[in-house]
C-alpha angles and dihedrals in degrees: 000000000000124000088238092059092047090048089054093049090052091052091050090053092049094050090047090050090051089054090049092053090048091053094043093052093041092231090159094047131254102282096100098275090177089066091047091053090049090052091050091051093047099045104032117019106029091050090053090050094047096048094046092048095046095044093053099045112124099215094184093066100044118123092236094176093056091044093052091050091053102041096045097068089033093058093040090053092046092050093045094052087047097050090046092051090041090054090054097042097097093052096044135063091246117136114236088261093054097091095051092046092054090043094055090044090056095055111024111097134195091257099161112036092037105013103056098049087044093053093043093050099042106034106024125217096327094052093044089053089055093044091050089051091056091044092056089062102029098091095034093055102038102036091044091057093044089050093052092049097047093045090052091051094046089048092049092048094048096045101032091152097041122107117268093246094056090048094052090046090053089047092050094049095046091046096053098037090058135120092242104037101037099056086046093054090045090051091047089051092049092048093051091053089059094231121151116229109254110250094242095049091045091053090050094050092044091051092051093045092053089064092063097079102049094038092052091048093050087046091058091054094046092048089052087055097045101036102025119194102267110139091005102079098091097048093041092052089049092053089048091054090049093049100043100036115013098044097049091046089056092046091049092050098046095040097045104032098027103036096021096232118169140170119011099355092055094046091052096050092047096047090046089056092046093059120117121261110287126231096247086076087064091047090051089048091049092049091059100035092239136130096340096154092048093048092049093049092047089053094052095042093049094048092052092046094049090075088067102035098046095065087051093055091046092052091049090050091051090054089055093048 
C-alpha cells in the first residue's frame, strides 16, 4: 500500500478521534448533537453534493461496461443481505429499518476519503478516471436502492392492515421526496436539459458539498463516544468481513470471469469493492434511528482492517495480471 493511502487513513483516524473527544467531553452539549450533525449532513450537505455530482455527469464518456461489471455484484450483495435480514426481522429485535441499514453497510465503501487517493497512487490517471466514474454513481445507485427498501419496510410496518396499493403509494412518495433521492432526480433532470450550472450556484453547491467529508468523520467519532460498541462488536465484525473480503471476491469473480475485465479496469473495480465501509452508511443509520452503534463500530473496524486486507487484494490482482 502506498504512503499516500496510509497518510489518508491516518488522517481519517485523527479526525474521528477529534470527534470522539468532542463527544466524550460534551463540547456540543447533551442534547444528542451527533444526531443533529447527522441531520445537517443528510438535509443540507449531502443533497448539495449529490445534486452537483449528478448534474455534472458526462454520461457519453462513462465506461459503461466496467460500471455494469462493478454494480451487478454490488447490487446483488445489497439485495441478498437485505433479504436475509428481512427474513429474520420478525424473529429479531431489529427495527424496520435494520435490514436496509445492514445492507448498505455491507456494500457502501469509503470511495472518496480513501478511494480517490488510493486509485491515484496505485493506478495513475487512467485508473483514477475509472474510479471517479464509479464514484459519480456510487451514492446514487446504492443509497437510492437502500432508501426504496427502507421506506417500503417502514410503510409496511406502520400500515400493516392497509391495502397494498396504499402502502406502495406511501413508499413511492417518501422515496421520491427524500433528501437523497430528490436531489439526484433534480440533478438528472438538470443534466438531461443540457444546462450548465451557473458559476455562482456551482460555487455554493461545491462549498456545501466539501463539508460532507469532515462532518461525517467527526460524526463517526462522536457516535463512538455517545453509543459505544457494547453489544455491537460481533455483527460489526461480520459486516467488516463481508465488506472487505466477501464483496471484493464477488466483484472479482463477476468482473473477471463474467465480464472479462483485465488489467487496470479489473484492479480498480476490485479495490473499489475492497474499500472500508463509508460514513454514508452511518448517516443512513442515523436518519432512520437504527443500529447506529453497530454501523459506527463496523466503519471503524473495517477502516482499521483495510490496512491489512488491501495489500492482500493487490497481491492477488498482481497474480492475475
